[in-house]
C-alpha positions in Angstrom: 0.0 -0.3 -0.2 2.9 2.7 0.8 6.2 2.7 1.7 7.6 3.9 4.8 10.9 5.5 6.1 12.3 7.2 9.4 15.6 8.1 11.4 15.9 8.8 15.4 19.4 10.4 15.8 21.2 13.3 15.7 22.7 13.5 12.2 20.4 15.0 8.9 19.0 12.0 6.7 18.1 13.1 2.8 14.5 13.3 2.6 14.2 14.2 -0.9 16.3 11.6 -1.8 14.6 8.6 0.6 10.7 9.9 -0.7 11.8 9.5 -3.9 13.8 6.0 -3.6 10.0 5.2 -2.3 7.9 7.0 -4.6 7.2 3.8 -6.8 5.8 2.3 -3.4 3.3 5.4 -3.3 2.6 7.3 -6.0 -0.3 8.9 -4.9 0.9 11.3 -2.4 3.7 11.5 0.4 4.1 13.4 4.1 6.8 13.6 6.1 7.2 15.0 10.2 10.3 15.5 11.9 10.5 17.3 15.8 13.4 17.7 18.0 13.2 15.1 20.9 15.1 15.0 24.4 18.9 14.4 24.8 19.7 16.6 21.3 17.3 13.8 19.1 15.5 14.5 16.1 13.1 12.3 15.1 11.9 11.9 11.4 8.7 9.8 9.7 8.4 9.7 5.8 5.5 7.9 4.0 4.7 7.4 0.4 1.2 6.5 0.0 -0.9 4.3 -2.4 -4.5 4.5 -2.0 -6.4 1.5 -1.6 -9.0 2.3 1.3 -10.6 5.8 2.4 -9.5 7.8 -0.6 -10.0 11.1 1.3 -7.4 13.6 3.1 -8.1 12.1 6.0 -6.3 9.0 5.2 -3.1 10.5 4.7 0.2 9.9 6.4 1.8 10.7 8.9 -1.1 10.0 10.8 -1.7 12.3 14.1 -3.9 12.0 17.0 -3.9 15.0 20.0 -3.8 14.2 23.4 -7.7 14.2 23.3 -7.2 11.1 20.8 -8.7 13.7 17.9 -7.0 13.7 14.7 -5.0 16.5 13.9 -3.8 17.6 10.0 -1.1 16.9 9.0 -0.5 20.6 8.4 -1.1 21.5 12.0 2.0 22.5 14.4 -0.3 21.5 17.5 1.6 18.9 19.7 0.9 15.4 19.3 0.2 12.3 21.4 0.7 9.7 19.1 2.1 9.2 15.4 2.2 7.1 13.3 3.0 5.6 9.4 2.2 2.3 8.0 2.8 0.0 5.0 0.3 -2.6 4.5 -3.3 -3.6 5.3 -5.1 -4.8 8.2 -7.9 -7.2 7.0 -10.1 -7.4 10.3 -10.0 -3.4 10.6 -14.0 -3.0 10.7 -13.9 -5.3 13.5 -11.4 -3.4 15.6 -12.8 -0.6 14.5 -16.4 -1.8 16.0 -14.8 -3.0 19.5 -12.8 0.6 19.7 -16.0 2.4 18.6 -18.0 0.5 21.9 -14.9 1.5 24.0 -15.7 5.5 23.1 -13.8 5.7 20.4 -14.8 8.3 17.1 -13.4 7.7 14.0 -13.1 10.7 11.8 -12.3 8.4 8.7 -13.0 5.2 7.4 -9.6 3.5 6.4 -7.5 1.3 8.9 -4.5 3.4 9.1 -6.9 5.4 12.1 -7.7 2.3 13.6 -4.0 1.4 13.9 -3.5 4.3 15.7 -6.7 4.7 18.1 -5.9 0.8 18.8 -2.7 1.4 19.8 -4.0 4.6 21.8 -6.5 1.9 23.5 -4.2 -1.1 23.5 -0.6 -0.5 23.3 1.6 -2.9 22.3 -1.1 -6.0 22.7 -2.7 -4.2 19.8 -0.4 -6.6 17.4 -1.9 -9.9 19.3 -5.2 -8.3 17.7 -3.9 -7.9 14.1 -5.0 -10.2 11.3 -2.9 -8.6 7.8 0.1 -7.4 6.2 2.0 -4.6 7.9 5.1 -2.9 8.6 4.5 -0.1 10.4 6.1 3.0 12.9 4.4 4.4 15.7 5.7 7.6 18.2 4.5 7.5 21.6 5.0 11.3 22.7 4.1 10.8 26.3 6.1 7.6 27.0 9.1 9.3 24.8 9.1 5.7 22.8 9.3 4.7 19.2 7.6 1.6 18.2 8.2 -0.7 15.4 6.4 -3.9 14.5 6.5 -6.5 11.2 3.0 -8.5 10.1 3.1 -12.2 11.5 5.1 -14.0 8.8 6.9 -10.8 7.4 4.7 -10.4 4.3 5.4 -6.8 4.2 8.9 -5.5 4.6 10.7 -3.6 6.8 14.6 -2.6 7.6 16.9 -1.3 9.9 20.6 0.2 10.4 22.5 1.5 13.3 23.9 4.8 12.3 27.5 6.2 13.0 25.9 8.5 15.7 24.5 5.5 17.3 20.9 6.0 16.3 18.8 4.1 14.2 17.5 4.1 10.2 14.9 2.4 9.2 12.7 1.8 5.8 10.3 -0.4 3.4 13.5 -0.9 1.0 17.0 -1.1 1.6 17.7 1.4 -1.3 15.5 4.0 1.1 18.3 3.5 3.7 21.0 3.8 1.3 19.9 7.3 0.1 19.3 8.7 3.5 22.7 9.2 3.3 23.1 7.6 7.0 24.7 4.4 6.0 27.6 3.1 4.4 27.5 0.9 1.1 29.4 -1.9 2.0 28.6 -5.2 0.6 28.3 -8.2 2.7 30.4 -11.3 1.8 28.4 -13.4 4.3 25.5 -12.5 2.8 27.0 -12.9 -0.8 28.0 -16.9 0.1 24.0 -17.5 1.0 23.0 -15.8 -2.1 25.2 -18.1 -4.3 23.7 -21.1 -2.0 20.2 -20.3 -1.8 19.4 -17.6 -4.6 18.3 -15.3 -2.0 19.5 -14.1 1.1 18.4 -15.2 4.3 16.8 -13.0 7.0 18.1 -11.0 8.6 20.8 -10.7 6.4 21.1 -8.5 3.4 23.4 -7.7 0.4 24.6 -4.3 2.8 26.5 -4.4 5.9 24.7 -3.2 8.8 21.4 -3.0 7.1 19.2 -5.8 8.8 15.6 -7.3 8.2 13.3 -6.7 10.9 12.0 -10.0 12.2 8.6 -10.7 11.2 5.9 -11.4 14.1 7.9 -9.2 16.4 7.2 -5.5 18.0 10.7 -3.1 18.7 10.4 -0.5 21.8 13.4 2.1 21.3 13.3 4.3 24.0 13.6 8.1 22.7 14.9 9.4 26.2 17.7 7.2 27.2 19.8 9.2 24.4 22.6 7.6 22.2 22.8 4.6 21.2 19.3 4.4 21.6 18.1 1.3 23.1 16.2 -1.5 21.0 14.1 -4.3 22.8 12.7 -6.7 20.2 9.6 -8.8 21.5 8.1 -11.5 19.2 4.0 -11.9 19.4 3.7 -14.3 16.9 5.8 -17.1 15.1 5.3 -20.2 12.7 6.8 -22.8 15.0 4.8 -22.0 17.8 1.9 -22.0 15.8 2.8 -25.9 14.3 3.3 -26.6 18.2 0.1 -26.0 19.4 -2.1 -29.2 19.9 -5.4 -29.1 18.3 -8.7 -28.9 20.1 -10.9 -30.8 17.7 -11.6 -33.4 15.8 -10.9 -34.0 12.1 -14.9 -33.1 11.2 -14.9 -29.8 13.1 -11.3 -29.1 11.7 -12.6 -29.0 8.1 -15.3 -27.2 8.9 -13.5 -24.5 10.8 -10.5 -24.9 7.8 -13.1 -23.7 5.2 -15.0 -21.0 7.5 -11.2 -19.1 7.9 -10.6 -19.8 4.3 -13.9 -18.1 3.0 -12.9 -15.4 5.7 -9.5 -14.7 4.7 -10.8 -14.4 1.2 -13.7 -12.2 1.9 -11.4 -9.8 4.1 -8.7 -9.2 1.5 -10.9 -8.4 -1.3 -11.5 -5.0 0.5 -11.1 -2.3 -1.6 -11.9 0.9 -2.4 -10.0 0.8 -6.2 -10.7 -1.9 -8.8 -8.6 -5.1 -8.2 -8.4 -8.6 -9.5 -6.3 -12.1 -9.4 -3.6 -13.8 -10.8 -5.2 -16.7 -12.1 -3.1 -19.6 -13.3 -4.2 -23.3 -14.3 -3.7 -24.7 -10.5 -5.9 -25.4 -7.7 -5.2 -22.3 -5.3 -5.8 -19.5 -7.8 -8.9 -21.1 -9.1 -10.1 -21.5 -5.5 -9.5 -18.0 -4.6 -11.3 -17.0 -7.9 -14.2 -19.6 -7.1 -14.5 -17.9 -3.3 -14.0 -14.4 -5.0 -16.9 -14.6 -7.1 -19.4 -16.2 -4.8 -18.2 -13.4 -2.2 -18.3 -10.7 -4.8 -19.8 -11.5 -7.9 -18.4 -12.0 -11.5 -18.5 -8.3 -12.4 -16.2 -6.6 -9.8 -13.9 -9.3 -10.1 -10.9 -9.4 -12.9 -8.2 -12.4 -13.5 -4.8 -11.9 -15.3 -2.5 -15.0 -16.6 0.7 -14.8 -17.7 2.1 -16.8 -20.9 3.4 -16.9 -24.2 7.0 -17.4 -25.3 8.1 -15.6 -22.0 7.6 -18.4 -19.8 8.4 -22.5 -20.3 4.6 -23.7 -20.6 1.7 -21.5 -21.3 -1.1 -21.7 -19.0 -3.4 -19.1 -20.8 -5.5 -22.2 -22.3 -6.7 -23.5 -18.7 -7.0 -20.5 -17.0 -9.3 -19.2 -19.7 -11.4 -22.2 -19.1 -12.0 -20.9 -15.6 -12.4 -17.0 -15.9 -15.3 -18.1 -18.2 -17.0 -20.7 -16.4 -17.2 -18.1 -13.4 -18.0 -15.5 -16.2 -15.0 -13.3 -14.6 -13.2 -10.3 -17.7 -9.9 -12.7 -18.2 -6.4 -10.7 -19.1 -3.9 -12.5 -20.6 -0.6 -11.3 -20.8 1.9 -12.3 -23.6 4.6 -10.1 -24.2 6.0 -9.6 -27.6 9.5 -10.1 -28.7 10.4 -7.0 -29.4 9.0 -6.2 -25.8 10.6 -8.9 -23.4 14.0 -7.6 -23.2 12.5 -4.1 -21.8 10.1 -5.6 -19.3 12.2 -8.2 -18.0 14.8 -6.1 -17.6 12.7 -3.3 -16.1 11.7 -6.8 -13.9 15.6 -6.9 -12.5 16.0 -3.2 -12.0 12.3 -3.6 -9.6 14.1 -6.0 -7.3 15.5 -3.9 -4.2 17.6 -6.8 -3.4 18.9 -9.6 -6.2 17.3 -12.7 -6.3 16.8 -15.9 -8.3 13.4 -15.5 -8.4 10.1 -12.8 -8.5 10.6 -11.7 -12.2 7.0 -14.0 -13.0 5.3 -11.5 -10.7 6.8 -8.6 -11.8 5.6 -9.2 -15.6 2.3 -9.9 -14.9 1.8 -7.2 -12.1 3.2 -4.3 -14.4 0.8 -5.6 -17.0 -2.0 -5.4 -14.4 -1.2 -2.1 -13.5 -1.2 -1.2 -17.1 -4.7 -2.0 -17.1 -5.9 0.0 -14.4 -5.9 -2.8 -11.4 -4.5 -1.5 -7.9 -4.7 -4.7 -5.8 -4.3 -8.2 -6.9 -5.0 -11.4 -5.3 -1.9 -14.0 -5.4 -2.1 -17.9 -4.5 1.3 -17.5 -2.7 2.4 -19.4 0.1 -0.4 -22.0 -0.3 2.5 -24.8 -1.4 4.1 -24.2 1.4 1.6 -23.8 4.3 0.0 -26.8 3.4 3.1 -28.8 2.4 2.2 -31.3 0.3 3.8 -30.4 -2.8 7.4 -31.4 -4.0 10.1 -32.0 -1.8 8.1 -32.0 1.7 7.1 -35.7 1.0 9.7 -37.0 -1.1 12.5 -35.6 1.5 10.2 -36.8 4.8 10.7 -40.1 2.5 14.3 -39.5 2.3 15.1 -39.1 6.1 12.7 -42.2 6.9 15.3 -44.2 4.4 18.6 -43.0 5.4 18.6 -41.6 8.9 22.5 -40.2 8.9 24.3 -42.0 11.0 22.7 -45.3 9.2 24.7 -47.7 7.4 22.4 -46.8 4.5 23.0 -43.4 4.3 26.9 -44.1 3.7 25.9 -46.3 1.1 23.8 -44.1 -0.5 26.2 -41.4 -0.7 28.8 -43.5 -1.9 27.0 -44.5 -4.7 25.4 -41.6 -5.5 28.7 -39.9 -5.6 30.4 -42.7 -8.0 27.3 -42.3 -10.4 27.1 -38.6 -10.3 30.4 -38.6 -11.5 30.0 -40.5 -14.2 27.0 -38.9 -15.3 26.7 -35.7 -14.7 30.1 -34.5 -13.4 32.0 -33.7 -9.9 29.4 -30.4 -9.2 26.4 -33.2 -9.0 28.1 -35.7 -7.2 28.7 -32.7 -4.5 25.2 -31.7 -4.1 24.2 -35.4 -3.4 26.8 -35.5 -0.9 25.6 -32.3 0.7 21.9 -33.4 0.2 22.9 -37.0 2.4 25.2 -35.1 4.7 22.4 -32.8 5.7 19.7 -35.9 6.6 19.8 -35.0 10.5 18.2 -32.0 10.4 15.5 -31.6 8.1 15.9 -27.4 7.7 19.3 -28.5 6.6 17.9 -30.5 4.3 15.3 -28.0 2.9 18.4 -25.7 2.6 20.3 -28.7 0.6 17.4 -29.3 -1.6 17.1 -25.4 -2.7 20.8 -25.1 -3.1 21.6 -23.3 -6.4 25.8 -23.8 -6.5 27.3 -26.1 -5.0 30.5 -25.6 -2.7 32.9 -26.5 -4.7 31.5 -24.1 -7.4 30.9 -21.4 -4.7 35.1 -21.6 -3.8 35.6 -21.8 -8.0 33.6 -18.6 -8.7 34.0 -16.2 -5.7 37.5 -16.5 -4.1 36.2 -14.4 -1.3 34.5 -17.2 0.1 38.1 -19.2 1.2 38.5 -16.3 3.9 39.2 -17.5 7.4 35.8 -15.8 8.2 33.4 -17.4 5.5 35.1 -20.7 6.1 34.6 -21.1 9.6 30.6 -19.2 9.6 28.0 -21.7 10.3 25.2 -21.6 8.3 22.5 -19.4 10.2 19.3 -21.6 10.5 15.8 -20.3 10.5 14.9 -22.2 13.8 16.9 -24.6 16.1 14.5 -26.1 18.4 14.1 -29.4 20.2 10.6 -28.8 20.6 9.7 -29.0 16.9 11.3 -32.6 17.2 7.8 -33.7 18.2 6.4 -32.8 14.6 6.3 -35.3 11.8 9.5 -35.0 9.6 6.8 -33.2 6.6 5.5 -30.8 9.4 9.5 -29.8 9.9 10.3 -29.5 6.2 6.7 -27.8 5.7 7.6 -25.0 8.9 11.6 -24.6 7.4 10.1 -23.6 4.1 7.4 -21.4 5.2 10.2 -19.7 8.0 12.8 -19.8 4.8 11.8 -19.6 0.9 8.6 -18.5 1.5 9.6 -15.4 3.7 13.4 -14.9 2.3 12.6 -15.2 -1.2 8.8 -15.7 -2.2 7.4 -13.2 -0.2 10.1 -10.7 -0.5 10.1 -10.7 -4.4 6.7 -10.6 -4.4 6.2 -7.0 -2.7 9.4 -5.5 -3.9 8.6 -6.2 -7.6 4.6 -5.5 -7.4 5.3 -2.2 -5.4 7.6 -1.1 -8.1 4.1 -1.4 -10.3 2.2 0.5 -7.8 0.3 -3.0 -7.3 -0.5 -4.1 -3.8 -0.3 -7.7 -3.9 -2.4 -10.1 -1.4 -1.9 -13.1 -0.3 -5.2 -14.8 1.3 -3.5 -18.0 1.9 -1.2 -16.3 4.4 -4.1 -14.8 6.7 -3.2 -15.1 10.0 -6.3 -16.6 11.3 -6.2 -19.0 8.4 -2.6 -20.0 9.0 -3.3 -20.5 12.8 -5.9 -22.7 11.6 -4.0 -25.0 8.8 -0.7 -24.5 11.3 -2.3 -26.2 14.5 -3.9 -29.4 12.7 -1.7 -32.2 12.6 -0.9 -34.1 9.2 -3.7 -36.3 9.6 -6.3 -34.2 9.1 -4.5 -31.9 6.5 -3.2 -35.0 4.0 -4.3 -38.1 2.5 -6.0 -37.6 0.0 -6.3 -38.8 -3.7 -4.3 -35.1 -4.6 -1.9 -32.7 -3.3 -3.1 -30.3 -1.1 -6.9 -31.9 -0.8 -8.5 -30.0 1.4 -8.4 -27.5 -0.7 -9.1 -29.4 -3.4 -12.2 -30.2 -1.1 -13.4 -27.0 -1.4 -13.4 -26.4 -5.3 -16.7 -26.9 -7.2 -17.1 -30.3 -9.0 -16.2 -28.4 -12.3 -13.0 -26.5 -10.8 -11.6 -30.0 -9.4 -10.4 -31.2 -12.9 -7.5 -28.3 -12.4 -6.3 -30.7 -9.4 -5.3 -33.5 -12.1 -3.0 -31.1 -14.3 0.7 -31.1 -13.2 2.0 -28.1 -11.2 3.6 -25.7 -13.3 3.3 -22.0 -12.0 4.2 -18.8 -13.5 8.1 -20.1 -14.7 10.1 -18.0 -17.0 12.4 -19.8 -20.1 15.5 -18.3 -18.5 17.6 -20.5 -20.7 16.1 -19.0 -24.2 16.5 -15.3 -22.8 20.3 -15.8 -21.4 21.1 -17.5 -24.6 19.9 -14.9 -26.3 18.2 -11.3 -26.6 19.9 -10.5 -22.6 23.2 -11.9 -23.5 25.1 -8.9 -23.8 23.2 -8.1 -20.4 24.3 -11.3 -18.6 28.5 -10.8 -20.0 27.7 -6.6 -18.2 26.6 -8.3 -15.2 29.6 -10.9 -15.0 31.8 -7.8 -15.4 30.5 -6.2 -12.7 30.7 -8.7 -10.3 34.3 -9.7 -11.2 35.1 -5.9 -10.9 32.8 -4.8 -7.9 32.7 -8.2 -5.6 35.8 -10.0 -6.3 34.2 -12.8 -8.3 36.0 -15.0 -11.2 33.6 -15.5 -13.9 34.1 -16.5 -17.3 30.8 -15.2 -18.9 31.2 -17.1 -22.2 31.6 -20.5 -20.7 29.4 -20.5 -18.5 26.4 -19.5 -20.8 28.1 -22.5 -23.2 26.7 -24.5 -19.9 23.3 -24.0 -20.7 23.0 -25.2 -24.4 19.7 -25.6 -26.0 17.6 -28.8 -25.1 19.0 -28.8 -21.5 16.7 -28.0 -18.5 16.2 -24.6 -16.2 18.4 -25.4 -13.2 21.6 -24.4 -14.4 19.9 -21.7 -16.3 18.4 -20.5 -13.2 21.7 -20.6 -11.2 23.1 -17.8 -13.8 20.1 -16.1 -14.1 21.1 -15.5 -10.3 24.5 -14.0 -11.4 22.4 -12.0 -13.9 20.2 -10.4 -10.8 23.2 -10.2 -8.5 25.5 -8.4 -10.9 22.4 -5.9 -12.2 21.9 -4.9 -8.6 25.8 -4.1 -8.0 26.0 -2.3 -11.7 23.1 0.4 -10.0 25.1 1.1 -6.5 
């Protein structure tokens, strides 16, 4: 919905540069607030606005309440009690609003930002336990001389922070806005680059830059202003995937199925709330088909539009399957088929729109651009359904592998040796190393997931990124998202599901989806990650959620009889044909990226040899590794 930024310290933030860096997130308006604080500190809050709910100026930010909890004009010079900036949507804001009205609050606008500020005035930090939405926010309590930051339960909306040289704190929706502040050095983080080569993304809290960290999802922070510099920051957790997965169920399987249906329908209905046009990213699969069916039931076909990406840019074309679904439901269906002449410029723009480099995200960037060009401001996506339900691909296969070959068993040793020998004969030493690493990870579900999603093997990394040989990096321990004994009480498939949610979903899918959609001024919503719905699914044992004829059986159960045909189709998704692009029209850009990586980050790459390693007819796995290098090189060139 917006972009936010702020600074607490004694220096000066380059406000206009920061606003310019965030303007793509909020092209409909902007605001700033600045005031002197105790101990010679200054507090600045900035906001760029994308109008979605309550299009009036009553919803402008930074939003302020006076001591009598009256909404203040953004132009007033009178003292305030609460000042807030916020990015995202609170999908249960109407229920919270009714509760606050019953407690004596009088609202002047109709949006969710005022609900947030009044909710904080009423409940303080307990508010965060009540929110079902996607958000990153900052609220200044003037009377308590305290600044509060918070990020939603699973990290749908981004928030980054950095210590400044004076001991203050700078924060923003994107790392590029923090860099634009003039308060933080642009030093590359070699440990994060090593993580990136392993997984195609950065594992939070790491970012590409030293000193800039991702604010933890499901947390809020208290920052005491009155204590001077360095400002103390105290983090508190209010939600976690692990805790929800560990919660014992208090219902039967029959009761859970009805509860599951109610929570999903409620999540979709809530996320259709909008005062501007909205649509749905429609593929030929279960997740988006179910979203569209339930959205049409809730709002009618006239209000909903569907978008599908297809044509030459994708490995497989889903337009025909999606068109059939849209026609059956009577929904307007727009297809995205980028022409030969447009595709390079569209993909290049998509790469530039990433706040941080990624091997993923280009698909959502393309469909977001097309949807925005057709007048949409909000789009619902099926992102997160696979990871939440843990019922596609490796959650089952890896769990089976862990059961068959426990790490210390003789079978694992034999498998490692046989796999390595076979790989050397068929695929080469790199493949052998990857299989060996996979077998070595069998003791930990999370290690196994990281290895399964690995991009470059350790031997390859040492060859193409010489800094990885430095003692600091050689001795580094891989940072696991969780390492809790309590999780061992879960089934193997459930452990793998939690690892995917806390890792790949948050670090890649959500981060990239937000960055590339907001770069188009489009808000992407993810109903399968509604907080109450996630709690319902995570709290159910595998015997409730699995055991069906198709993957994700409980979602298939909710489809109409006509819609269930999508369950028998193979899993496809919006996958860009990276091999074709790299060896064709984007070859010059890849060579430029290689030159940048060799010169700016001490890589040792041979661009021609790399491209020769993905000949025509080869699969996309190797090409996607090179795409990760392309994205990193483009990002570094932008610095």
